[in-house]
C-alpha positions as CSV (number, residue, x, y, z in Angstrom):
1,X,-0.1,0.1,0.1
2,X,3.1,2.1,-0.5
3,X,1.7,5.6,-1.9
4,X,1.7,9.3,-1.8
5,X,-1.4,11.0,-0.2
6,X,-2.0,14.9,-1.3
7,X,-4.6,17.2,0.6
8,X,-5.1,21.0,-0.4
9,X,-7.5,23.3,1.4
10,X,-8.3,26.0,-0.6
11,X,-9.7,29.7,0.4
12,X,-11.1,32.4,-1.5
13,X,-11.5,30.6,-4.8
14,X,-12.2,32.7,-7.7
15,X,-13.2,30.3,-10.2
16,X,-16.7,30.1,-12.2
17,X,-19.8,29.5,-10.1
18,X,-20.7,26.3,-12.0
19,X,-17.4,24.5,-10.5
20,X,-18.6,25.0,-7.0
21,X,-22.4,24.0,-7.6
22,X,-22.6,21.7,-10.6
23,X,-22.0,18.1,-10.1
24,X,-21.6,17.5,-13.8
25,X,-19.2,20.5,-14.3
26,X,-16.9,19.4,-11.4
27,X,-16.9,15.9,-12.7
28,X,-15.7,16.9,-16.2
29,X,-13.1,19.0,-14.4
30,X,-12.0,15.9,-12.7
31,X,-12.1,13.4,-15.8
32,X,-10.1,16.0,-17.9
33,X,-7.3,16.5,-15.3
34,X,-7.1,12.8,-14.5
35,X,-6.7,11.8,-18.2
36,X,-4.1,14.5,-18.7
37,X,-1.7,13.3,-16.2
38,X,-2.2,9.6,-17.2
39,X,-3.8,8.2,-14.2
40,X,-6.8,5.8,-14.9
41,X,-10.3,6.5,-14.0
42,X,-12.4,3.5,-12.9
43,X,-15.6,5.0,-11.5
44,X,-16.9,8.3,-10.1
45,X,-19.8,9.6,-8.1
46,X,-20.6,13.4,-7.7
47,X,-23.6,14.7,-5.7
48,X,-24.8,18.3,-5.5
49,X,-26.5,19.3,-2.1
50,X,-29.8,21.1,-1.9
51,X,-29.7,25.0,-1.2
52,X,-29.1,26.1,2.4
53,X,-30.4,29.2,4.1
54,X,-30.6,31.0,0.5
55,X,-27.1,29.6,-0.8
56,X,-26.8,27.0,-3.2
57,X,-25.4,23.7,-2.1
58,X,-21.9,22.4,-2.7
59,X,-20.6,19.4,-4.4
60,X,-18.9,16.4,-3.0
61,X,-17.3,13.9,-5.3
62,X,-15.2,11.0,-5.4
63,X,-13.2,9.3,-8.2
64,X,-11.9,5.7,-8.0
65,X,-8.7,5.2,-9.9
66,X,-6.8,2.2,-10.6
67,X,-4.1,3.9,-8.8
68,X,-6.3,4.7,-5.8
69,X,-8.8,7.8,-5.5
70,X,-9.5,11.4,-5.8
71,X,-11.8,13.1,-3.2
72,X,-13.2,16.7,-3.2
73,X,-15.8,19.0,-1.6
74,X,-16.9,22.6,-2.4
75,X,-18.5,25.2,0.1
76,X,-19.8,27.8,-2.4
77,X,-21.2,29.9,0.3
78,X,-17.6,30.3,1.6
79,X,-15.7,30.0,-1.5
80,X,-13.7,27.0,-0.2
81,X,-12.8,23.7,-1.6
82,X,-11.2,20.6,-0.1
83,X,-9.1,18.3,-2.2
84,X,-7.7,14.8,-1.4
85,X,-5.4,12.8,-4.0
86,X,-4.1,9.5,-3.1
87,X,-1.9,7.2,-5.5
88,X,-0.4,3.7,-4.7
89,X,3.2,3.5,-5.8
90,X,3.3,-0.4,-5.4
91,X,4.3,-1.4,-9.0
92,X,5.0,2.2,-10.3
93,X,5.9,5.5,-8.8
94,X,2.9,7.7,-9.5
95,X,4.1,10.4,-7.4
96,X,4.6,12.9,-10.1
97,X,0.9,12.3,-11.5
98,X,-0.4,12.8,-8.3
99,X,1.4,16.0,-7.8
100,X,0.6,17.3,-11.5
101,X,-3.0,16.3,-11.0
102,X,-3.3,18.3,-7.5
103,X,-1.8,21.3,-9.3
104,X,-4.2,21.3,-12.3
105,X,-7.1,21.0,-10.1
106,X,-5.9,24.2,-7.7
107,X,-5.3,26.2,-10.7
108,X,-8.8,25.4,-12.0
109,X,-10.4,26.6,-8.4
110,X,-8.2,29.9,-8.6
111,X,-7.8,30.1,-4.7
112,X,-6.6,33.3,-3.1
113,X,-4.8,31.3,-0.6
114,X,-4.3,27.6,0.1
115,X,-2.9,24.9,2.7
116,X,-1.3,21.8,1.3
117,X,0.0,18.5,2.7
118,X,2.1,15.7,1.5
119,X,1.9,12.4,3.5
120,X,4.0,9.2,2.7
121,X,1.9,6.2,3.2
122,X,2.7,2.6,3.8
123,X,6.0,0.7,3.0
124,X,7.8,-1.5,0.8
125,X,8.3,-4.0,3.7
126,X,5.6,-3.6,6.0
127,X,7.1,-6.2,8.6
128,X,10.5,-4.1,8.6
129,X,8.6,-0.7,8.3
130,X,11.1,0.4,5.6
131,X,10.7,3.7,3.8
132,X,9.4,5.5,6.7
133,X,9.8,9.1,7.0
134,X,10.3,10.4,10.4
135,X,10.0,14.0,11.2
136,X,11.3,15.9,14.0
137,X,9.6,19.6,15.1
138,X,12.4,22.3,15.4
139,X,9.6,24.5,16.7
140,X,5.9,24.6,16.1
141,X,6.4,26.0,12.8
142,X,9.0,23.8,11.4
143,X,10.2,20.2,11.0
144,X,12.7,18.2,9.0
145,X,13.2,14.5,8.7
146,X,14.8,11.5,7.3
147,X,13.7,8.2,5.6
148,X,14.1,5.0,7.8
149,X,15.1,1.7,6.2
150,X,14.1,-0.5,9.2
151,X,13.2,-0.1,12.9
152,X,15.9,-1.8,14.9
153,X,14.4,-1.3,18.2
154,X,11.2,0.6,19.8
155,X,11.0,0.7,23.5
156,X,9.1,2.5,26.1
157,X,11.2,3.2,29.2
158,X,10.0,4.7,32.5
159,X,11.3,7.8,31.1
160,X,11.0,8.3,27.4
161,X,10.2,6.7,24.2
162,X,13.5,5.3,22.6
163,X,14.2,4.5,19.0
164,X,16.8,3.0,17.1
165,X,16.6,3.4,13.5
166,X,18.7,2.2,10.3
167,X,18.8,5.2,7.9
168,X,20.3,5.6,4.5
169,X,21.6,9.0,5.3
170,X,23.1,8.3,8.7
171,X,23.3,4.8,9.6
172,X,22.0,3.8,13.0
173,X,20.1,6.7,14.6
174,X,18.8,7.2,18.0
175,X,15.8,9.0,18.9
176,X,14.3,10.0,22.0
177,X,10.5,11.0,22.6
178,X,10.6,12.0,18.8
179,X,14.0,13.9,18.7
180,X,17.0,13.0,17.1
181,X,19.9,12.6,19.5
182,X,23.0,10.8,17.8
183,X,24.0,8.8,14.5
184,X,26.9,6.8,13.5
185,X,27.9,9.1,10.6
186,X,27.2,12.6,12.0
187,X,28.0,12.4,15.8
188,X,31.5,13.9,15.4
189,X,29.8,17.2,14.5
190,X,28.1,17.6,17.9
191,X,30.4,15.7,20.2
192,X,33.8,17.0,19.1
193,X,33.1,20.6,19.7
194,X,31.1,19.7,22.8
195,X,34.2,18.0,24.4
196,X,37.3,19.5,23.0
197,X,36.3,23.1,23.1
198,X,36.7,22.9,26.9
199,X,39.3,19.8,27.1
200,X,41.8,21.5,24.7
201,X,41.5,24.7,26.6
202,X,42.1,23.1,29.9
203,X,45.9,22.6,30.6
204,X,45.8,19.0,31.8
205,X,42.1,17.8,32.2
206,X,42.4,14.6,34.6
207,X,38.7,14.2,35.8
208,X,35.6,14.6,33.8
209,X,31.9,14.3,34.7
210,X,29.4,13.6,32.0
211,X,25.7,13.9,32.8
212,X,23.5,12.3,30.2
213,X,25.2,11.3,27.2
214,X,24.3,7.5,27.4
215,X,25.2,6.8,23.8
216,X,28.9,7.1,25.1
217,X,30.0,9.7,22.4
218,X,31.1,12.5,24.8
219,X,32.9,9.9,27.1
220,X,34.7,8.5,23.9
221,X,36.1,12.0,23.0
222,X,37.4,12.7,26.6
223,X,39.3,9.4,26.5
224,X,41.5,10.9,23.8
225,X,43.2,13.2,26.0
226,X,46.1,11.1,27.9
227,X,45.9,13.0,30.9
228,X,42.4,11.9,31.7
229,X,42.4,9.4,34.5
230,X,38.7,9.4,35.4
231,X,35.5,9.8,33.8
232,X,32.1,9.7,35.6
233,X,29.0,9.0,33.5
234,X,25.7,9.9,35.2
235,X,22.7,8.7,33.0
236,X,19.1,8.8,33.9
237,X,17.8,5.9,31.8
238,X,19.8,2.5,31.8
239,X,18.0,1.5,28.4
240,X,20.2,4.2,26.6
241,X,23.4,2.9,27.6
242,X,21.8,-0.9,27.0
243,X,20.7,-0.1,23.4
244,X,24.1,1.8,22.8
245,X,26.2,-1.1,24.0
246,X,24.2,-3.5,21.7
247,X,23.5,-1.2,18.5
248,X,25.7,2.0,18.7
249,X,29.5,0.8,18.9
250,X,30.5,3.1,16.1
251,X,29.7,6.0,18.4
252,X,30.9,4.8,21.8
253,X,33.7,2.4,20.5
254,X,33.9,0.5,23.7
255,X,34.2,3.5,26.2
256,X,31.9,1.9,28.7
257,X,34.2,-0.9,29.3
258,X,37.5,1.3,29.9
259,X,38.7,1.1,33.3
260,X,38.9,4.8,33.5
261,X,35.1,5.1,33.2
262,X,32.3,4.7,36.1
263,X,28.6,4.4,35.0
264,X,26.4,5.7,37.4
265,X,22.4,5.1,36.7
266,X,21.1,8.2,38.6
267,X,19.4,11.3,38.0
268,X,21.9,14.1,37.3
269,X,20.5,16.7,39.3
270,X,20.4,14.5,42.4
271,X,23.9,13.3,41.7
272,X,25.0,16.7,41.9
273,X,22.9,17.7,44.8
274,X,24.2,15.0,46.7
275,X,27.9,15.6,45.8
276,X,28.0,19.3,46.5
277,X,26.4,18.8,50.1
278,X,29.3,16.6,50.9
279,X,32.6,18.4,52.2
280,X,35.3,17.2,49.8
281,X,32.9,15.9,47.3
282,X,34.0,14.9,44.0
283,X,35.8,17.2,41.9
284,X,36.2,17.5,38.2
285,X,38.2,19.4,35.8
286,X,35.6,19.1,33.2
287,X,31.7,18.4,33.1
288,X,29.8,17.7,29.9
289,X,26.2,18.1,29.8
290,X,24.9,15.9,27.2
291,X,21.3,16.3,27.7
292,X,18.1,16.2,26.1
293,X,16.1,19.5,25.5
294,X,14.8,21.7,28.7
295,X,11.2,20.6,27.8
296,X,12.1,17.0,28.7
297,X,13.0,15.3,32.0
298,X,16.5,17.0,31.8
299,X,14.7,20.5,32.7
300,X,16.1,20.6,36.1
301,X,19.7,20.4,34.7
302,X,19.2,23.7,32.8
303,X,18.7,26.0,35.9
304,X,20.9,28.4,37.6
305,X,20.3,26.6,40.8
306,X,22.1,23.5,39.2
307,X,24.8,25.3,37.3
308,X,25.7,26.8,40.8
309,X,25.9,23.4,42.5
310,X,27.8,22.0,39.4
311,X,30.2,24.7,39.7
312,X,31.0,24.0,43.5
313,X,32.0,20.3,41.9
314,X,34.3,21.7,39.5
315,X,38.3,22.6,40.2
316,X,39.2,26.5,40.2
317,X,40.0,26.1,36.4
318,X,37.4,23.6,35.7
319,X,35.0,24.0,32.9
320,X,31.3,23.0,31.7
321,X,30.0,22.7,28.2
322,X,26.8,22.1,27.0
323,X,24.3,22.4,24.2
324,X,21.8,25.5,24.5
325,X,19.7,24.8,21.4
326,X,19.3,26.4,18.1
327,X,19.5,30.4,18.1
328,X,17.4,30.0,14.8
329,X,14.6,28.0,15.7
330,X,14.6,28.5,19.6
331,X,16.2,32.1,20.2
332,X,14.8,32.8,23.5
333,X,15.7,29.4,24.9
334,X,19.3,30.2,24.0
335,X,19.0,33.7,25.2
336,X,17.7,32.3,28.8
337,X,20.2,29.7,29.0
338,X,23.3,32.0,28.6
339,X,21.8,34.3,31.0
340,X,21.5,31.6,33.5
341,X,25.0,30.7,32.9
342,X,26.4,34.1,33.3
343,X,24.5,34.5,36.6
344,X,26.8,31.6,37.9
345,X,30.1,31.5,35.9
346,X,32.4,34.8,35.3
347,X,33.4,33.5,32.1
348,X,30.6,32.2,29.6
349,X,31.5,31.6,25.8
350,X,28.7,30.9,23.6
351,X,29.6,29.0,20.1
352,X,27.8,27.3,17.4
353,X,28.4,24.4,14.8
354,X,25.9,23.3,12.2
355,X,24.6,19.7,13.2
356,X,23.3,18.0,10.0
357,X,21.3,15.5,12.2
358,X,19.7,18.6,13.9
359,X,18.7,20.2,10.6
360,X,20.5,23.6,12.1
361,X,23.1,25.7,13.2
362,X,23.4,24.7,17.0
363,X,24.1,26.8,20.0
364,X,26.8,25.5,22.6
365,X,28.5,27.2,25.7
366,X,31.6,26.9,27.6
367,X,31.5,28.3,31.2
368,X,34.3,28.7,33.6
369,X,35.5,30.5,36.8
370,X,38.9,31.1,35.4
371,X,39.7,29.4,31.8
372,X,38.6,31.2,28.6
373,X,38.5,28.8,25.7
374,X,38.2,31.4,23.2
375,X,41.8,33.0,23.8
376,X,43.3,30.0,22.3
377,X,45.0,30.6,18.8
378,X,44.5,28.2,15.9
379,X,48.4,27.4,16.3
380,X,48.0,26.8,20.0
381,X,45.1,24.4,19.3
382,X,47.2,22.4,16.6
383,X,50.2,22.2,19.1
384,X,47.9,20.9,21.9
385,X,46.4,18.3,19.5
386,X,49.7,17.2,18.5
387,X,51.3,17.2,21.9
388,X,48.7,15.0,23.3
389,X,48.5,13.0,20.3
390,X,44.9,13.3,19.4
391,X,44.6,12.9,15.6
392,X,41.3,10.7,15.3
393,X,39.1,13.8,14.7
394,X,36.8,14.4,11.6
395,X,35.5,17.9,12.5
396,X,38.2,19.7,15.0
397,X,41.5,21.4,13.9
398,X,43.1,24.9,14.9
399,X,40.9,26.8,12.3
400,X,37.8,24.9,13.0
401,X,38.1,25.6,16.8
402,X,38.3,29.0,16.3
403,X,35.4,29.5,14.0
404,X,33.4,27.9,16.4
405,X,33.8,31.2,18.7
406,X,33.0,33.5,15.3
407,X,29.2,34.2,15.9
408,X,26.8,35.5,13.4
409,X,25.7,38.8,14.2
410,X,22.2,37.5,14.9
411,X,23.6,35.0,17.4
412,X,25.9,37.5,18.9
413,X,23.3,40.2,19.6
414,X,21.0,37.2,21.0
415,X,23.7,36.5,23.8
416,X,25.5,39.9,24.4
């Protein structure tokens, strides 16, 4: 049943009156349009409704096609029309014919404005759910998506909906509650800037805290620094680590089994609160907040109160990095998070990188009491990479590091 379903809602139509109230006129239009695009009419039924409150009645029509159907309804009293075109693509791809048919019908009604939608229906492989198109809403008005070859795992955990998907574009992909988190082929766009911006600026990071990051990507990047002796990973949802171990080795590269890594299944806010309340609690040179968005169970980890407790766990020259969202799609969120960080840390450096999986230029930030990552030159970054023997990077080099802090004017104005 794989196919394309098109809908259109037409307003302020300026066509002739007969097209809105005469079943024969409307049927003739559909017949001509269907034949002109090469689809096959099997049967049809059109019905004109009686007059209502002094207005002529509208027409409802349904056309059966060998490829599927066309349906439409007119409201002459409001000069409005709804259109529905669905074609099956089981043996032949009829999508272009459906698109032309809808365009021809819309043109005939001459709407002042319209709303159209495209829905991909069914799958070539119903059991494997291949060819699924999954969308993520970047804000209430925008979405982007990717085609899925098969679902590897779909699981409802106590905290969220977890999906592992095989995609042609990104390989294996992790989604949480309908939001793309990480993928095999693009994770370096996110994890390398997130981790190495602070890790390279620190003279010799020995201990690190990662909150979230159950895919292991941030931990794997931290372990590239030879001075690192201890990484504590605090992940709320054990299922994320379980599926990462099973399916996402290309992201974590076995980091969970490294003797330097301690995995704690715990709420990040509770963990930090307990450690901050203990005299001589754990101290870290680096903290990486690799979290879901603030409108998820991670919301408590984006507050000034949490940032203050976290700062108490950092060494004097310690640093924290986190993503702050898209300055394009969520500007107010970005502004608010930077203000919250500045209420706690003397040095806050927003930076940005395009993350293909997220479909946007993405905001991140590095905050510290003493260390400023933006003062490093490209030559100093290259020297530290060489001195530390860090060569396995796909994104970051000296010039790319410096470019992270070159904010576009609209982003600079947002966080100044």
